[in-house]
CHARMM-style PDB file with segment names, atoms N, HN, CA, C and O in Angstrom:
ATOM      1  N   MET     1      18.055  -2.459  46.092  1.00  0.00      PROA
ATOM      2  CA  MET     1      18.334  -1.905  44.787  1.00  0.00      PROA
ATOM      3  C   MET     1      18.498  -3.013  43.750  1.00  0.00      PROA
ATOM      4  O   MET     1      18.053  -2.883  42.610  1.00  0.00      PROA
ATOM      5  N   ASP     2      19.143  -4.104  44.164  1.00  0.00      PROA
ATOM      6  HN  ASP     2      19.504  -4.209  45.090  1.00  0.00      PROA
ATOM      7  CA  ASP     2      19.311  -5.237  43.251  1.00  0.00      PROA
ATOM      8  C   ASP     2      17.969  -5.824  42.850  1.00  0.00      PROA
ATOM      9  O   ASP     2      17.787  -6.272  41.718  1.00  0.00      PROA
ATOM     10  N   ASP     3      17.039  -5.818  43.781  1.00  0.00      PROA
ATOM     11  HN  ASP     3      17.186  -5.454  44.700  1.00  0.00      PROA
ATOM     12  CA  ASP     3      15.691  -6.318  43.486  1.00  0.00      PROA
ATOM     13  C   ASP     3      15.044  -5.516  42.363  1.00  0.00      PROA
ATOM     14  O   ASP     3      14.438  -6.076  41.449  1.00  0.00      PROA
ATOM     15  N   LEU     4      15.181  -4.215  42.447  1.00  0.00      PROA
ATOM     16  HN  LEU     4      15.673  -3.760  43.190  1.00  0.00      PROA
ATOM     17  CA  LEU     4      14.594  -3.332  41.434  1.00  0.00      PROA
ATOM     18  C   LEU     4      15.252  -3.561  40.071  1.00  0.00      PROA
ATOM     19  O   LEU     4      14.561  -3.617  39.053  1.00  0.00      PROA
ATOM     20  N   ASN     5      16.560  -3.691  40.046  1.00  0.00      PROA
ATOM     21  HN  ASN     5      17.121  -3.645  40.872  1.00  0.00      PROA
ATOM     22  CA  ASN     5      17.279  -3.952  38.790  1.00  0.00      PROA
ATOM     23  C   ASN     5      16.879  -5.289  38.183  1.00  0.00      PROA
ATOM     24  O   ASN     5      16.730  -5.397  36.966  1.00  0.00      PROA
ATOM     25  N   ASP     6      16.704  -6.302  39.014  1.00  0.00      PROA
ATOM     26  HN  ASP     6      16.826  -6.215  40.002  1.00  0.00      PROA
ATOM     27  CA  ASP     6      16.277  -7.612  38.523  1.00  0.00      PROA
ATOM     28  C   ASP     6      14.884  -7.544  37.916  1.00  0.00      PROA
ATOM     29  O   ASP     6      14.620  -8.155  36.881  1.00  0.00      PROA
ATOM     30  N   LYS     7      14.001  -6.805  38.558  1.00  0.00      PROA
ATOM     31  HN  LYS     7      14.216  -6.308  39.399  1.00  0.00      PROA
ATOM     32  CA  LYS     7      12.641  -6.674  38.029  1.00  0.00      PROA
ATOM     33  C   LYS     7      12.639  -5.955  36.685  1.00  0.00      PROA
ATOM     34  O   LYS     7      11.910  -6.333  35.768  1.00  0.00      PROA
ATOM     35  N   ILE     8      13.451  -4.928  36.579  1.00  0.00      PROA
ATOM     36  HN  ILE     8      14.043  -4.620  37.324  1.00  0.00      PROA
ATOM     37  CA  ILE     8      13.523  -4.178  35.322  1.00  0.00      PROA
ATOM     38  C   ILE     8      14.070  -5.067  34.209  1.00  0.00      PROA
ATOM     39  O   ILE     8      13.542  -5.063  33.097  1.00  0.00      PROA
ATOM     40  N   LYS     9      15.125  -5.829  34.500  1.00  0.00      PROA
ATOM     41  HN  LYS     9      15.554  -5.832  35.403  1.00  0.00      PROA
ATOM     42  CA  LYS     9      15.696  -6.736  33.496  1.00  0.00      PROA
ATOM     43  C   LYS     9      14.696  -7.804  33.086  1.00  0.00      PROA
ATOM     44  O   LYS     9      14.582  -8.136  31.906  1.00  0.00      PROA
ATOM     45  N   GLU    10      13.980  -8.335  34.049  1.00  0.00      PROA
ATOM     46  HN  GLU    10      14.072  -8.065  35.007  1.00  0.00      PROA
ATOM     47  CA  GLU    10      13.001  -9.377  33.763  1.00  0.00      PROA
ATOM     48  C   GLU    10      11.877  -8.836  32.877  1.00  0.00      PROA
ATOM     49  O   GLU    10      11.463  -9.502  31.928  1.00  0.00      PROA
ATOM     50  N   ARG    11      11.388  -7.646  33.177  1.00  0.00      PROA
ATOM     51  HN  ARG    11      11.724  -7.105  33.947  1.00  0.00      PROA
ATOM     52  CA  ARG    11      10.328  -7.041  32.358  1.00  0.00      PROA
ATOM     53  C   ARG    11      10.833  -6.766  30.946  1.00  0.00      PROA
ATOM     54  O   ARG    11      10.107  -6.983  29.976  1.00  0.00      PROA
ATOM     55  N   TRP    12      12.057  -6.297  30.824  1.00  0.00      PROA
ATOM     56  HN  TRP    12      12.647  -6.121  31.612  1.00  0.00      PROA
ATOM     57  CA  TRP    12      12.627  -6.002  29.513  1.00  0.00      PROA
ATOM     58  C   TRP    12      12.730  -7.273  28.670  1.00  0.00      PROA
ATOM     59  O   TRP    12      12.414  -7.259  27.480  1.00  0.00      PROA
ATOM     60  N   GLN    13      13.170  -8.370  29.288  1.00  0.00      PROA
ATOM     61  HN  GLN    13      13.427  -8.381  30.255  1.00  0.00      PROA
ATOM     62  CA  GLN    13      13.299  -9.635  28.564  1.00  0.00      PROA
ATOM     63  C   GLN    13      11.940 -10.189  28.171  1.00  0.00      PROA
ATOM     64  O   GLN    13      11.800 -10.746  27.082  1.00  0.00      PROA
ATOM     65  N   GLN    14      10.937 -10.052  29.027  1.00  0.00      PROA
ATOM     66  HN  GLN    14      11.050  -9.599  29.912  1.00  0.00      PROA
ATOM     67  CA  GLN    14       9.600 -10.537  28.699  1.00  0.00      PROA
ATOM     68  C   GLN    14       9.005  -9.752  27.535  1.00  0.00      PROA
ATOM     69  O   GLN    14       8.376 -10.329  26.648  1.00  0.00      PROA
ATOM     70  N   ARG    15       9.202  -8.453  27.538  1.00  0.00      PROA
ATOM     71  HN  ARG    15       9.713  -7.984  28.258  1.00  0.00      PROA
ATOM     72  CA  ARG    15       8.683  -7.640  26.436  1.00  0.00      PROA
ATOM     73  C   ARG    15       9.375  -7.996  25.125  1.00  0.00      PROA
ATOM     74  O   ARG    15       8.735  -8.041  24.074  1.00  0.00      PROA
ATOM     75  N   ARG    16      10.671  -8.245  25.183  1.00  0.00      PROA
ATOM     76  HN  ARG    16      11.191  -8.209  26.036  1.00  0.00      PROA
ATOM     77  CA  ARG    16      11.397  -8.625  23.970  1.00  0.00      PROA
ATOM     78  C   ARG    16      10.890  -9.956  23.440  1.00  0.00      PROA
ATOM     79  O   ARG    16      10.718 -10.122  22.232  1.00  0.00      PROA
ATOM     80  N   LYS    17      10.656 -10.886  24.319  1.00  0.00      PROA
ATOM     81  HN  LYS    17      10.796 -10.752  25.300  1.00  0.00      PROA
ATOM     82  CA  LYS    17      10.180 -12.200  23.886  1.00  0.00      PROA
ATOM     83  C   LYS    17       8.803 -12.084  23.233  1.00  0.00      PROA
ATOM     84  O   LYS    17       8.525 -12.759  22.242  1.00  0.00      PROA
ATOM     85  N   LYS    18       7.957 -11.244  23.779  1.00  0.00      PROA
ATOM     86  HN  LYS    18       8.182 -10.695  24.584  1.00  0.00      PROA
ATOM     87  CA  LYS    18       6.604 -11.113  23.239  1.00  0.00      PROA
ATOM     88  C   LYS    18       6.600 -10.415  21.886  1.00  0.00      PROA
ATOM     89  O   LYS    18       5.812 -10.775  21.012  1.00  0.00      PROA
ATOM     90  N   SER    19       7.446  -9.447  21.704  1.00  0.00      PROA
ATOM     91  HN  SER    19       8.087  -9.155  22.414  1.00  0.00      PROA
ATOM     92  CA  SER    19       7.373  -8.647  20.489  1.00  0.00      PROA
ATOM     93  C   SER    19       8.053  -9.303  19.293  1.00  0.00      PROA
ATOM     94  O   SER    19       7.722  -8.966  18.157  1.00  0.00      PROA
ATOM     95  N   TYR    20       8.979 -10.212  19.499  1.00  0.00      PROA
ATOM     96  HN  TYR    20       9.248 -10.486  20.422  1.00  0.00      PROA
ATOM     97  CA  TYR    20       9.704 -10.813  18.384  1.00  0.00      PROA
ATOM     98  C   TYR    20       9.550 -12.325  18.363  1.00  0.00      PROA
ATOM     99  O   TYR    20      10.537 -13.059  18.414  1.00  0.00      PROA
ATOM    100  N   ASN    21       8.310 -12.786  18.287  1.00  0.00      PROA
ATOM    101  HN  ASN    21       7.508 -12.190  18.245  1.00  0.00      PROA
ATOM    102  CA  ASN    21       8.147 -14.227  18.161  1.00  0.00      PROA
ATOM    103  C   ASN    21       8.047 -14.599  16.677  1.00  0.00      PROA
ATOM    104  O   ASN    21       7.672 -13.770  15.849  1.00  0.00      PROA
ATOM    105  N   TRP    22       8.378 -15.824  16.356  1.00  0.00      PROA
ATOM    106  HN  TRP    22       8.683 -16.498  17.029  1.00  0.00      PROA
ATOM    107  CA  TRP    22       8.503 -16.256  14.975  1.00  0.00      PROA
ATOM    108  C   TRP    22       7.179 -16.258  14.238  1.00  0.00      PROA
ATOM    109  O   TRP    22       7.133 -15.899  13.062  1.00  0.00      PROA
ATOM    110  N   THR    23       6.112 -16.650  14.893  1.00  0.00      PROA
ATOM    111  HN  THR    23       6.149 -16.942  15.849  1.00  0.00      PROA
ATOM    112  CA  THR    23       4.829 -16.703  14.187  1.00  0.00      PROA
ATOM    113  C   THR    23       4.389 -15.311  13.743  1.00  0.00      PROA
ATOM    114  O   THR    23       3.851 -15.140  12.649  1.00  0.00      PROA
ATOM    115  N   LYS    24       4.620 -14.332  14.590  1.00  0.00      PROA
ATOM    116  HN  LYS    24       5.058 -14.471  15.478  1.00  0.00      PROA
ATOM    117  CA  LYS    24       4.251 -12.962  14.228  1.00  0.00      PROA
ATOM    118  C   LYS    24       5.086 -12.486  13.039  1.00  0.00      PROA
ATOM    119  O   LYS    24       4.559 -11.851  12.126  1.00  0.00      PROA
ATOM    120  N   LEU    25       6.378 -12.790  13.048  1.00  0.00      PROA
ATOM    121  HN  LEU    25       6.806 -13.306  13.790  1.00  0.00      PROA
ATOM    122  CA  LEU    25       7.244 -12.384  11.940  1.00  0.00      PROA
ATOM    123  C   LEU    25       6.853 -13.068  10.637  1.00  0.00      PROA
ATOM    124  O   LEU    25       6.869 -12.439   9.578  1.00  0.00      PROA
ATOM    125  N   VAL    26       6.505 -14.342  10.704  1.00  0.00      PROA
ATOM    126  HN  VAL    26       6.492 -14.852  11.564  1.00  0.00      PROA
ATOM    127  CA  VAL    26       6.099 -15.074   9.503  1.00  0.00      PROA
ATOM    128  C   VAL    26       4.798 -14.501   8.950  1.00  0.00      PROA
ATOM    129  O   VAL    26       4.669 -14.311   7.741  1.00  0.00      PROA
ATOM    130  N   ILE    27       3.848 -14.228   9.813  1.00  0.00      PROA
ATOM    131  HN  ILE    27       3.953 -14.382  10.796  1.00  0.00      PROA
ATOM    132  CA  ILE    27       2.574 -13.656   9.365  1.00  0.00      PROA
ATOM    133  C   ILE    27       2.790 -12.284   8.745  1.00  0.00      PROA
ATOM    134  O   ILE    27       2.192 -11.965   7.718  1.00  0.00      PROA
ATOM    135  N   MET    28       3.632 -11.478   9.356  1.00  0.00      PROA
ATOM    136  HN  MET    28       4.118 -11.737  10.190  1.00  0.00      PROA
ATOM    137  CA  MET    28       3.912 -10.150   8.807  1.00  0.00      PROA
ATOM    138  C   MET    28       4.580 -10.256   7.438  1.00  0.00      PROA
ATOM    139  O   MET    28       4.285  -9.463   6.543  1.00  0.00      PROA
ATOM    140  N   PHE    29       5.465 -11.214   7.270  1.00  0.00      PROA
ATOM    141  HN  PHE    29       5.704 -11.857   7.997  1.00  0.00      PROA
ATOM    142  CA  PHE    29       6.127 -11.417   5.984  1.00  0.00      PROA
ATOM    143  C   PHE    29       5.136 -11.860   4.919  1.00  0.00      PROA
ATOM    144  O   PHE    29       5.191 -11.385   3.784  1.00  0.00      PROA
ATOM    145  N   VAL    30       4.238 -12.759   5.271  1.00  0.00      PROA
ATOM    146  HN  VAL    30       4.193 -13.145   6.193  1.00  0.00      PROA
ATOM    147  CA  VAL    30       3.224 -13.231   4.324  1.00  0.00      PROA
ATOM    148  C   VAL    30       2.304 -12.081   3.912  1.00  0.00      PROA
ATOM    149  O   VAL    30       1.954 -11.956   2.738  1.00  0.00      PROA
ATOM    150  N   VAL    31       1.920 -11.258   4.854  1.00  0.00      PROA
ATOM    151  HN  VAL    31       2.204 -11.359   5.807  1.00  0.00      PROA
ATOM    152  CA  VAL    31       1.073 -10.102   4.538  1.00  0.00      PROA
ATOM    153  C   VAL    31       1.821  -9.132   3.630  1.00  0.00      PROA
ATOM    154  O   VAL    31       1.234  -8.588   2.694  1.00  0.00      PROA
ATOM    155  N   LEU    32       3.086  -8.912   3.886  1.00  0.00      PROA
ATOM    156  HN  LEU    32       3.563  -9.354   4.646  1.00  0.00      PROA
ATOM    157  CA  LEU    32       3.888  -8.034   3.039  1.00  0.00      PROA
ATOM    158  C   LEU    32       3.957  -8.561   1.610  1.00  0.00      PROA
ATOM    159  O   LEU    32       3.807  -7.796   0.658  1.00  0.00      PROA
ATOM    160  N   VAL    33       4.182  -9.856   1.457  1.00  0.00      PROA
ATOM    161  HN  VAL    33       4.305 -10.478   2.230  1.00  0.00      PROA
ATOM    162  CA  VAL    33       4.234 -10.458   0.120  1.00  0.00      PROA
ATOM    163  C   VAL    33       2.878 -10.324  -0.570  1.00  0.00      PROA
ATOM    164  O   VAL    33       2.823 -10.050  -1.769  1.00  0.00      PROA
ATOM    165  N   ALA    34       1.792 -10.511   0.164  1.00  0.00      PROA
ATOM    166  HN  ALA    34       1.836 -10.734   1.137  1.00  0.00      PROA
ATOM    167  CA  ALA    34       0.457 -10.386  -0.429  1.00  0.00      PROA
ATOM    168  C   ALA    34       0.190  -8.951  -0.879  1.00  0.00      PROA
ATOM    169  O   ALA    34      -0.400  -8.735  -1.938  1.00  0.00      PROA
ATOM    170  N   ILE    35       0.609  -7.989  -0.101  1.00  0.00      PROA
ATOM    171  HN  ILE    35       1.088  -8.164   0.759  1.00  0.00      PROA
ATOM    172  CA  ILE    35       0.419  -6.587  -0.485  1.00  0.00      PROA
ATOM    173  C   ILE    35       1.223  -6.257  -1.740  1.00  0.00      PROA
ATOM    174  O   ILE    35       0.713  -5.609  -2.655  1.00  0.00      PROA
ATOM    175  N   LEU    36       2.481  -6.706  -1.784  1.00  0.00      PROA
ATOM    176  HN  LEU    36       2.895  -7.232  -1.041  1.00  0.00      PROA
ATOM    177  CA  LEU    36       3.313  -6.453  -2.963  1.00  0.00      PROA
ATOM    178  C   LEU    36       2.746  -7.138  -4.204  1.00  0.00      PROA
ATOM    179  O   LEU    36       2.791  -6.569  -5.295  1.00  0.00      PROA
ATOM    180  N   TRP    37       2.217  -8.342  -4.055  1.00  0.00      PROA
ATOM    181  HN  TRP    37       2.181  -8.804  -3.169  1.00  0.00      PROA
ATOM    182  CA  TRP    37       1.606  -9.064  -5.170  1.00  0.00      PROA
ATOM    183  C   TRP    37       0.378  -8.309  -5.685  1.00  0.00      PROA
ATOM    184  O   TRP    37       0.193  -8.176  -6.895  1.00  0.00      PROA
ATOM    185  N   ALA    38      -0.465  -7.812  -4.764  1.00  0.00      PROA
ATOM    186  HN  ALA    38      -0.315  -7.920  -3.781  1.00  0.00      PROA
ATOM    187  CA  ALA    38      -1.662  -7.072  -5.156  1.00  0.00      PROA
ATOM    188  C   ALA    38      -1.291  -5.777  -5.885  1.00  0.00      PROA
ATOM    189  O   ALA    38      -1.938  -5.409  -6.866  1.00  0.00      PROA
ATOM    190  N   ILE    39      -0.261  -5.094  -5.413  1.00  0.00      PROA
ATOM    191  HN  ILE    39       0.264  -5.393  -4.616  1.00  0.00      PROA
ATOM    192  CA  ILE    39       0.185  -3.868  -6.082  1.00  0.00      PROA
ATOM    193  C   ILE    39       0.675  -4.191  -7.494  1.00  0.00      PROA
ATOM    194  O   ILE    39       0.399  -3.441  -8.431  1.00  0.00      PROA
ATOM    195  N   GLY    40       1.389  -5.284  -7.649  1.00  0.00      PROA
ATOM    196  HN  GLY    40       1.614  -5.893  -6.887  1.00  0.00      PROA
ATOM    197  CA  GLY    40       1.858  -5.696  -8.970  1.00  0.00      PROA
ATOM    198  C   GLY    40       0.709  -6.024  -9.912  1.00  0.00      PROA
ATOM    199  O   GLY    40       0.748  -5.660 -11.087  1.00  0.00      PROA
ATOM    200  N   LYS    41      -0.315  -6.708  -9.408  1.00  0.00      PROA
ATOM    201  HN  LYS    41      -0.347  -7.003  -8.453  1.00  0.00      PROA
ATOM    202  CA  LYS    41      -1.475  -7.042 -10.234  1.00  0.00      PROA
ATOM    203  C   LYS    41      -2.210  -5.780 -10.664  1.00  0.00      PROA
ATOM    204  O   LYS    41      -2.634  -5.668 -11.814  1.00  0.00      PROA
ATOM    205  N   MET    42      -2.362  -4.834  -9.751  1.00  0.00      PROA
ATOM    206  HN  MET    42      -2.018  -4.924  -8.817  1.00  0.00      PROA
ATOM    207  CA  MET    42      -3.039  -3.588 -10.097  1.00  0.00      PROA
ATOM    208  C   MET    42      -2.228  -2.797 -11.120  1.00  0.00      PROA
ATOM    209  O   MET    42      -2.794  -2.179 -12.022  1.00  0.00      PROA
ATOM    210  N   ASN    43      -0.913  -2.818 -10.981  1.00  0.00      PROA
ATOM    211  HN  ASN    43      -0.453  -3.320 -10.248  1.00  0.00      PROA
ATOM    212  CA  ASN    43      -0.054  -2.115 -11.925  1.00  0.00      PROA
ATOM    213  C   ASN    43      -0.187  -2.719 -13.313  1.00  0.00      PROA
ATOM    214  O   ASN    43      -0.223  -1.987 -14.302  1.00  0.00      PROA
ATOM    215  N   ASN    44      -0.262  -4.039 -13.405  1.00  0.00      PROA
ATOM    216  HN  ASN    44      -0.233  -4.634 -12.602  1.00  0.00      PROA
ATOM    217  CA  ASN    44      -0.419  -4.698 -14.701  1.00  0.00      PROA
ATOM    218  C   ASN    44      -1.767  -4.373 -15.324  1.00  0.00      PROA
ATOM    219  O   ASN    44      -1.856  -4.186 -16.537  1.00  0.00      PROA
ATOM    220  N   SER    45      -2.807  -4.306 -14.521  1.00  0.00      PROA
ATOM    221  HN  SER    45      -2.734  -4.458 -13.536  1.00  0.00      PROA
ATOM    222  CA  SER    45      -4.125  -4.021 -15.077  1.00  0.00      PROA
ATOM    223  C   SER    45      -4.213  -2.578 -15.554  1.00  0.00      PROA
ATOM    224  O   SER    45      -4.915  -2.296 -16.525  1.00  0.00      PROA
ATOM    225  N   VAL    46      -3.520  -1.664 -14.898  1.00  0.00      PROA
ATOM    226  HN  VAL    46      -2.949  -1.892 -14.109  1.00  0.00      PROA
ATOM    227  CA  VAL    46      -3.524  -0.269 -15.328  1.00  0.00      PROA
ATOM    228  C   VAL    46      -2.723  -0.119 -16.613  1.00  0.00      PROA
ATOM    229  O   VAL    46      -3.056   0.720 -17.451  1.00  0.00      PROA
ATOM    230  N   ASP    47      -1.675  -0.916 -16.784  1.00  0.00      PROA
ATOM    231  HN  ASP    47      -1.405  -1.597 -16.103  1.00  0.00      PROA
ATOM    232  CA  ASP    47      -0.864  -0.844 -18.000  1.00  0.00      PROA
ATOM    233  C   ASP    47      -1.653  -1.282 -19.230  1.00  0.00      PROA
ATOM    234  O   ASP    47      -1.358  -0.831 -20.337  1.00  0.00      PROA
ATOM    235  N   LYS    48      -2.640  -2.143 -19.063  1.00  0.00      PROA
ATOM    236  HN  LYS    48      -2.880  -2.510 -18.164  1.00  0.00      PROA
ATOM    237  CA  LYS    48      -3.424  -2.649 -20.187  1.00  0.00      PROA
ATOM    238  C   LYS    48      -4.460  -1.639 -20.669  1.00  0.00      PROA
ATOM    239  O   LYS    48      -4.985  -1.791 -21.772  1.00  0.00      PROA
ATOM    240  N   ILE    49      -4.764  -0.635 -19.895  1.00  0.00      PROA
ATOM    241  HN  ILE    49      -4.337  -0.511 -18.999  1.00  0.00      PROA
ATOM    242  CA  ILE    49      -5.758   0.363 -20.281  1.00  0.00      PROA
ATOM    243  C   ILE    49      -5.128   1.317 -21.284  1.00  0.00      PROA
ATOM    244  O   ILE    49      -4.024   1.819 -21.073  1.00  0.00      PROA
ATOM    245  N   ASN    50      -5.839   1.560 -22.371  1.00  0.00      PROA
ATOM    246  HN  ASN    50      -6.735   1.152 -22.543  1.00  0.00      PROA
ATOM    247  CA  ASN    50      -5.345   2.473 -23.392  1.00  0.00      PROA
ATOM    248  C   ASN    50      -5.849   3.869 -23.048  1.00  0.00      PROA
ATOM    249  O   ASN    50      -6.993   4.215 -23.340  1.00  0.00      PROA
ATOM    250  N   TRP    51      -4.991   4.663 -22.429  1.00  0.00      PROA
ATOM    251  HN  TRP    51      -4.061   4.382 -22.191  1.00  0.00      PROA
ATOM    252  CA  TRP    51      -5.385   5.980 -21.959  1.00  0.00      PROA
ATOM    253  C   TRP    51      -5.422   7.001 -23.100  1.00  0.00      PROA
ATOM    254  O   TRP    51      -6.026   8.061 -22.937  1.00  0.00      PROA
ATOM    255  N   ALA    52      -4.799   6.718 -24.247  1.00  0.00      PROA
ATOM    256  HN  ALA    52      -4.308   5.857 -24.380  1.00  0.00      PROA
ATOM    257  CA  ALA    52      -4.692   7.685 -25.328  1.00  0.00      PROA
ATOM    258  C   ALA    52      -5.974   7.792 -26.144  1.00  0.00      PROA
ATOM    259  O   ALA    52      -6.156   8.776 -26.862  1.00  0.00      PROA
ATOM    260  N   THR    53      -6.845   6.834 -26.058  1.00  0.00      PROA
ATOM    261  HN  THR    53      -6.698   6.035 -25.474  1.00  0.00      PROA
ATOM    262  CA  THR    53      -8.046   6.871 -26.877  1.00  0.00      PROA
ATOM    263  C   THR    53      -9.056   7.833 -26.269  1.00  0.00      PROA
ATOM    264  O   THR    53      -9.494   7.685 -25.128  1.00  0.00      PROA
ATOM    265  N   THR    54      -9.400   8.808 -27.067  1.00  0.00      PROA
ATOM    266  HN  THR    54      -9.045   8.929 -27.994  1.00  0.00      PROA
ATOM    267  CA  THR    54     -10.450   9.757 -26.682  1.00  0.00      PROA
ATOM    268  C   THR    54     -11.421   9.842 -27.840  1.00  0.00      PROA
ATOM    269  O   THR    54     -11.012   9.739 -28.997  1.00  0.00      PROA
ATOM    270  N   PRO    55     -12.651  10.021 -27.565  1.00  0.00      PROA
ATOM    271  CA  PRO    55     -13.614  10.093 -28.673  1.00  0.00      PROA
ATOM    272  C   PRO    55     -13.341  11.315 -29.543  1.00  0.00      PROA
ATOM    273  O   PRO    55     -13.066  12.407 -29.044  1.00  0.00      PROA
ATOM    274  N   GLU    56     -13.423  11.107 -30.851  1.00  0.00      PROA
ATOM    275  HN  GLU    56     -13.646  10.221 -31.257  1.00  0.00      PROA
ATOM    276  CA  GLU    56     -13.190  12.215 -31.768  1.00  0.00      PROA
ATOM    277  C   GLU    56     -14.426  13.095 -31.819  1.00  0.00      PROA
ATOM    278  O   GLU    56     -15.561  12.626 -31.737  1.00  0.00      PROA
ATOM    279  N   ARG    57     -14.170  14.368 -31.956  1.00  0.00      PROA
ATOM    280  HN  ARG    57     -13.248  14.750 -32.023  1.00  0.00      PROA
ATOM    281  CA  ARG    57     -15.288  15.300 -32.075  1.00  0.00      PROA
ATOM    282  C   ARG    57     -15.735  15.340 -33.527  1.00  0.00      PROA
ATOM    283  O   ARG    57     -14.923  15.524 -34.434  1.00  0.00      PROA
ATOM    284  N   VAL    58     -16.995  15.171 -33.731  1.00  0.00      PROA
ATOM    285  HN  VAL    58     -17.655  15.022 -32.995  1.00  0.00      PROA
ATOM    286  CA  VAL    58     -17.552  15.216 -35.079  1.00  0.00      PROA
ATOM    287  C   VAL    58     -18.261  16.546 -35.226  1.00  0.00      PROA
ATOM    288  O   VAL    58     -19.104  16.921 -34.411  1.00  0.00      PROA
ATOM    289  N   GLN    59     -17.894  17.254 -36.296  1.00  0.00      PROA
ATOM    290  HN  GLN    59     -17.209  16.949 -36.958  1.00  0.00      PROA
ATOM    291  CA  GLN    59     -18.533  18.539 -36.545  1.00  0.00      PROA
ATOM    292  C   GLN    59     -19.952  18.290 -37.057  1.00  0.00      PROA
ATOM    293  O   GLN    59     -20.159  17.471 -37.952  1.00  0.00      PROA
ATOM    294  N   PRO    60     -20.907  18.985 -36.496  1.00  0.00      PROA
ATOM    295  CA  PRO    60     -22.274  18.800 -36.990  1.00  0.00      PROA
ATOM    296  C   PRO    60     -22.397  19.335 -38.421  1.00  0.00      PROA
ATOM    297  O   PRO    60     -21.781  20.336 -38.788  1.00  0.00      PROA
ATOM    298  N   VAL    61     -23.192  18.652 -39.192  1.00  0.00      PROA
ATOM    299  HN  VAL    61     -23.692  17.839 -38.894  1.00  0.00      PROA
ATOM    300  CA  VAL    61     -23.386  19.040 -40.593  1.00  0.00      PROA
ATOM    301  C   VAL    61     -24.448  20.134 -40.623  1.00  0.00      PROA
ATOM    302  O   VAL    61     -25.540  19.986 -40.075  1.00  0.00      PROA
ATOM    303  N   ASP    62     -24.095  21.233 -41.278  1.00  0.00      PROA
ATOM    304  HN  ASP    62     -23.208  21.353 -41.723  1.00  0.00      PROA
ATOM    305  CA  ASP    62     -25.034  22.353 -41.425  1.00  0.00      PROA
ATOM    306  C   ASP    62     -25.756  22.176 -42.747  1.00  0.00      PROA
ATOM    307  O   ASP    62     -25.150  22.291 -43.812  1.00  0.00      PROA
ATOM    308  N   SER    63     -27.027  21.903 -42.682  1.00  0.00      PROA
ATOM    309  HN  SER    63     -27.520  21.810 -41.817  1.00  0.00      PROA
ATOM    310  CA  SER    63     -27.782  21.634 -43.901  1.00  0.00      PROA
ATOM    311  C   SER    63     -28.058  22.900 -44.705  1.00  0.00      PROA
ATOM    312  O   SER    63     -28.457  22.818 -45.866  1.00  0.00      PROA
ATOM    313  N   THR    64     -27.852  24.054 -44.108  1.00  0.00      PROA
ATOM    314  HN  THR    64     -27.527  24.121 -43.165  1.00  0.00      PROA
ATOM    315  CA  THR    64     -28.115  25.311 -44.830  1.00  0.00      PROA
ATOM    316  C   THR    64     -26.883  25.814 -45.549  1.00  0.00      PROA
ATOM    317  O   THR    64     -26.983  26.773 -46.314  1.00  0.00      PROA
ATOM    318  N   SER    65     -25.723  25.209 -45.337  1.00  0.00      PROA
ATOM    319  HN  SER    65     -25.642  24.430 -44.715  1.00  0.00      PROA
ATOM    320  CA  SER    65     -24.521  25.703 -45.998  1.00  0.00      PROA
ATOM    321  C   SER    65     -24.446  25.197 -47.426  1.00  0.00      PROA
ATOM    322  O   SER    65     -24.944  24.122 -47.759  1.00  0.00      PROA
ATOM    323  N   VAL    66     -23.813  26.000 -48.249  1.00  0.00      PROA
ATOM    324  HN  VAL    66     -23.409  26.873 -47.979  1.00  0.00      PROA
ATOM    325  CA  VAL    66     -23.662  25.667 -49.669  1.00  0.00      PROA
ATOM    326  C   VAL    66     -22.205  25.343 -49.900  1.00  0.00      PROA
ATOM    327  O   VAL    66     -21.331  26.086 -49.454  1.00  0.00      PROA
ATOM    328  N   PRO    67     -21.917  24.225 -50.602  1.00  0.00      PROA
ATOM    329  CA  PRO    67     -20.513  23.881 -50.866  1.00  0.00      PROA
ATOM    330  C   PRO    67     -19.837  24.998 -51.662  1.00  0.00      PROA
ATOM    331  O   PRO    67     -20.486  25.703 -52.435  1.00  0.00      PROA
ATOM    332  N   ALA    68     -18.528  25.150 -51.464  1.00  0.00      PROA
ATOM    333  HN  ALA    68     -18.001  24.578 -50.836  1.00  0.00      PROA
ATOM    334  CA  ALA    68     -17.772  26.194 -52.129  1.00  0.00      PROA
ATOM    335  C   ALA    68     -17.724  25.944 -53.620  1.00  0.00      PROA
ATOM    336  O   ALA    68     -17.595  24.800 -54.057  1.00  0.00      PROA
ATOM    337  N   GLY    69     -17.829  27.014 -54.413  1.00  0.00      PROA
ATOM    338  HN  GLY    69     -17.935  27.943 -54.058  1.00  0.00      PROA
ATOM    339  CA  GLY    69     -17.752  26.896 -55.871  1.00  0.00      PROA
ATOM    340  C   GLY    69     -19.098  26.738 -56.527  1.00  0.00      PROA
ATOM    341  O   GLY    69     -19.166  26.704 -57.756  1.00  0.00      PROA
ATOM    342  N   THR    70     -20.158  26.642 -55.782  1.00  0.00      PROA
ATOM    343  HN  THR    70     -20.103  26.670 -54.784  1.00  0.00      PROA
ATOM    344  CA  THR    70     -21.493  26.528 -56.376  1.00  0.00      PROA
ATOM    345  C   THR    70     -22.293  27.754 -56.016  1.00  0.00      PROA
ATOM    346  O   THR    70     -22.098  28.351 -54.958  1.00  0.00      PROA
ATOM    347  N   THR    71     -23.174  28.117 -56.882  1.00  0.00      PROA
ATOM    348  HN  THR    71     -23.333  27.631 -57.742  1.00  0.00      PROA
ATOM    349  CA  THR    71     -24.029  29.258 -56.595  1.00  0.00      PROA
ATOM    350  C   THR    71     -25.456  28.778 -56.382  1.00  0.00      PROA
ATOM    351  O   THR    71     -25.916  27.880 -57.086  1.00  0.00      PROA
ATOM    352  N   PRO    72     -26.135  29.341 -55.460  1.00  0.00      PROA
ATOM    353  CA  PRO    72     -27.520  28.891 -55.210  1.00  0.00      PROA
ATOM    354  C   PRO    72     -28.507  29.448 -56.200  1.00  0.00      PROA
ATOM    355  OT1 PRO    72     -29.700  29.158 -56.114  1.00  0.00      PROA
TER     356      PRO     72
END
């Protein structure tokens, strides 16, 4: 029974060592910073766009209409 417990403890420690190594944590942190930086850059570029400008509608000129106050 002690043999089985030792094997389980050994496997648990090996898995912990593999999953939390420093190089992996540093790389994950660098990727996180890069993602946050990219989101910030995209947010700034969207803020510069003027969303309120829409083309004005121009009424077509009717050449057959007569201005008010004049008689044909």
